[in-house]
N, C-alpha and C positions, 0 to 999 in steps of 0.2 A: 451669837454670831449669825450673820446674814447668810442666805443661800448663795451657793457658788453660781455666778451668773452664767458660767459655761454649761451648767446642767439644766438651765431653763429652756423650755421649748421656744422656738422662734415665734414672735408675736405676728399674727396675720396683719396684712396691711389695714390700716385704719382708713376707711373711705372718706372720713372727714378731712384727712390730710391730702386728699387728691384734688382740692381746689374745684374748678368748674367741672371736672370729670366725676366728682362725687355724685352729682345729680344723675349721672347715668346709671347708678345702682338702682334708681327707682324705675320700676317696670313701666313702660309705656302701655296703656290698655291695649288688649289684644285687637280690638276693633280699629285702633289707630296704627298698630304695627303693620297692618296690611294695606294701609292707605298710602297712595302715592309711591308705591314701590312695586318692583317685579321680582319674580324668583331669579336667583343668581344665574341660571342657565338661559335666561332670556336677554338677548342683545337689544334691548329697548331702552331709550332714554326719554324722560318726561320732557314736555315742552315747557319753556320759560313762560310763565303766565302773564307777564307784562313786559313792556319795553324795558331793557336793562337800565336806561337812563333814569327811569322812575325809581329804581332801587338804590340809586347813588345820590349821596348828599355831597356837594362840592364845597370845600373850604379853599378859596383861592389863595395863591401865593400872596404874601404881604406886598402891598402896593409900592414899597421901597424898590422892589425888584422889577425890572422892565425886560420886555422881549420874551422870546420863548423860554419857558421854565420847565424843570423836571416835574414829573407827576408821580404820585404813589397811590396805589390801591390799598386801602385800609381794610383788614379783615379782623374784626374783633373776635375774641374767644367766646366762652359761654357754653361749652359742651354741647353744641348744637341744639340748645334749649332757650338760649337768650343771647342778646348782643349787648353787652355792657357798654354804656356810653363812655366810661373812662378809658376803654380800649378802642373807642371809635372816635368820637368827638375830641377826646383828650389828646390822642395821637395827632389828629388832623390839625388841631390848633398849634401844636408844637411844630409840625411840619410846615404849616403856613408861615410861621415865623422865621423859618429857615429859607424861605423863598421857593417853597415846593408846593404845587397844587396837590391837595389831598382829596381823595374821593372815598367816602366811607360806604361800603356795600352792606345792604341788608339782605344777605343771602338766605336761602330757604332753610328752615330748621325742621327738626323732628315734629310731626311723624314722618315727613318726607326725608328719605334717605338718599345716599349716593345713587346715581350721579348728580342729583339735583343741585346741592350746594357748589359742586365743582363746575357744573354748567354755568351757574350764575357767575362764578369767579372768572371763568374764561371769557364769558361774554362781556364782563366788566373790563377786563384787561384789554380786550380787543376794542372796546368803546374808547378807552383812553387813547389808544393809538390812532383810531380811525374816525372817531365820533366828532360831531359839532358840539362844542362846549360853550357856545354863546359868544357875544361880542366882547372883544378885548381879552379873551382867554386863549393864550398861545402855549402849546405844549411842545416841548423838545422831544420828539418821538424816539430819540436815541438814549433818552434818560428817563425811562419808565420802570419803576420798581413796585415792590409789594412789601407791606409789613403785616405780620400775622402773630397773634398771641394764642398760645394753647391750641384749641380746636382750630382757630383761624390760621394758626401756624401750620397745621396739617394741610389746610387748603393751599396756603402759600407754597408749601413744599411740593405738592402735586403740580402747581403751576411751574415751579422752578424746574422740576424734572421732566415736564412735558408728558406726564403719565396719561395714557388712555386705558380705561378700564375695559376688561373683557365683556362687560355687560353693555358696552356701548358699541354703536356702529356708525359709520360715516363721519367719524372724527379724524381728520387728517391735519397734522402739523398745527397743533393747538398753540395759541399765543403763549409766550414766555416772557418773564420780566428780565430787565437788564441788571438789576441788583435786588437784594432781599435783606429784610431786617426780621429776625426771628426772636420773638420774646417768649421764653419758656414754651417753646413750640413743640408739638408732638412730632417726633422723628420715626418712631417704631412702635406699633401697637403692642408688641411683645414686652415692652417695658411698662405696660399697665397691667393691673390685676385682671385675670381672665373674666371674672363676672362683669367688670366695667366694660370690657371690650364686647362681650356678648350682647350687653344691653345697648351699646352705641350702634352696633351693626345689625342686630336682629338676624333675618334670614341671609344678610350679606356677609356673615361670618367667614365663609369660604374666601372672600376677597381681602382678608386681613392683611396678607403680605402686599397685595397691590396697593392697599391704602396706607401702607407704611412708607412715606416718601424717601426716607434715608436709605431704604433698600435699593433705590433706583438712581442714586446719584452717579453721575459720570462727569467727565471733563467738560461737558457742554453746559453745566449748570453755572449760573451767574455768581459773581462774588457776593458774599454773605456775611452779615454781622449777626452774631448769636449772643444772647445773654440769658441769665437766669439767676436765681439765689440758691445759696446752700441750704436754706430752710424750706425748699420747695420740693417734696418727694417726687412728683412726676416731672416737674420742670428741670431739675438738675441732671438726672441720667439722660434725658432726651436731649438736653443741650450738649452734653458730652458726646452723645451718639452722633448728633448732627456734625459736631466738629470733627469727629474721627472719620466719618464718611466723606466729608468735603475735603479734608486734608489728604485722605487716601487717594482721592480722585484728582489731586493737584488743583482744587478749586480754591481761590483766594478766600480765606475765612479768618474772621477775628472773633474771639471768644472772651467774654466777661462774666465772671461768677462773683456775685456780691454776697457778703455774709448774712445780711438781714432782709426779711421780707418774705411773705408767703406767696403761694400760687395766685395769679390773678391781680398782682399789685399794680400793673399798668405803669404809669409814669412815676409811681411811688411818691407823688407830691401831696397825697391827702385830699385832693380836690375832687368835688362832686361835679361832674359835667352833665349838662342837660338837665340840671336840677334833680338828677337821680342819685339817690344813696345806693351803695352796694356794699355787701359785707367784706369784700376783698380790698376796698379802698383803705390805704394806710399811708402814713407819712414816714418814710425812711430816707433821711437826707442823703446818705452815702449811696444808697441804691439809686436814688433819683439821678445821680451823676451819670447813669448810663446814657442820657440824652446828650450830654456833653462829649462823651466818648464816641457816640454814634455819629454826631455832627462832625467830629474830626475825621472819622472813617470816611464819611460821605465826601468830605473835601479831598481826602487822600485817593479815593477811587475815582475822582473827577466828576462826580455828580454835582457838586457845588462849585466846580472850577470852570464852568462854561464862560464863554466870552461876555455873556449878558449879565453875569453875576456882579452885584454892586460892590461886594468886598467891603462892607461896613465894619466887619469885625464883630457884629452883633447877631450872627446867624443862629445862635442858640437861645435867643430871647423868644419866650412863648407868647404867642398872640392871645390877646383877650382872656 
């Protein structure tokens, strides 16, 4: 007779099931931990080292669509240690096929810690609204959104809530998106194992609650599309928390949970973008239908219902 399962001790979280957050278990060398960051009681923000336009890769709206188009800032995941192309270029090509200008941001990664990536994200969003994007590129500044996966979803959430960190000074009325798409995005750092959080934040651990965007949701947050899979240990509880927080604040939210696929699956189409393989790329046909559901949501929210929309009925065809 087998052992009574109820008598077994709970299994500790397996960091291999944490997707891109699992790499945060690996310690950053001490020399790197103190580079590019300040003690939490210092209200000092690092300078953006290059013009933000140089950190953005633009995938223009498909040329079937004329006139001012919506735009989306794309924030890949990667646990602040990498920027996987399937969550960057992959999303951008899909959005381009919908008639949306997509801008993939190469935000700063570890060993630089907050507020560095948040500064980059704010500057990028501001550039989408106010910047010069080149001849023939017209952006509808009333339809500017953000899409973020995992760690990129944490950044997206901080943009959505307009959060200003206590280590920052001189930040007033930060730019915020008009709509958001959150793919297995971090909502609350308390939903991750403490060792993972400690290694992500380092000396900024006292800012854990400030960097948990779902804790700061109010009625001013933009309409949001949330999705994750049931096989994603960090993604599922965070998607549910995002939905709970948004609904409690009466923010329009749509949630989709798919049965198959692990953390970091992106479009779930199994395609390698930018010629780069990645261990999280997988083909899950049913999960891949999140893009169809999201396109329908974008139409319902009016993002794809502007006067300049062509209305070909093929808005969910992915480009190239």
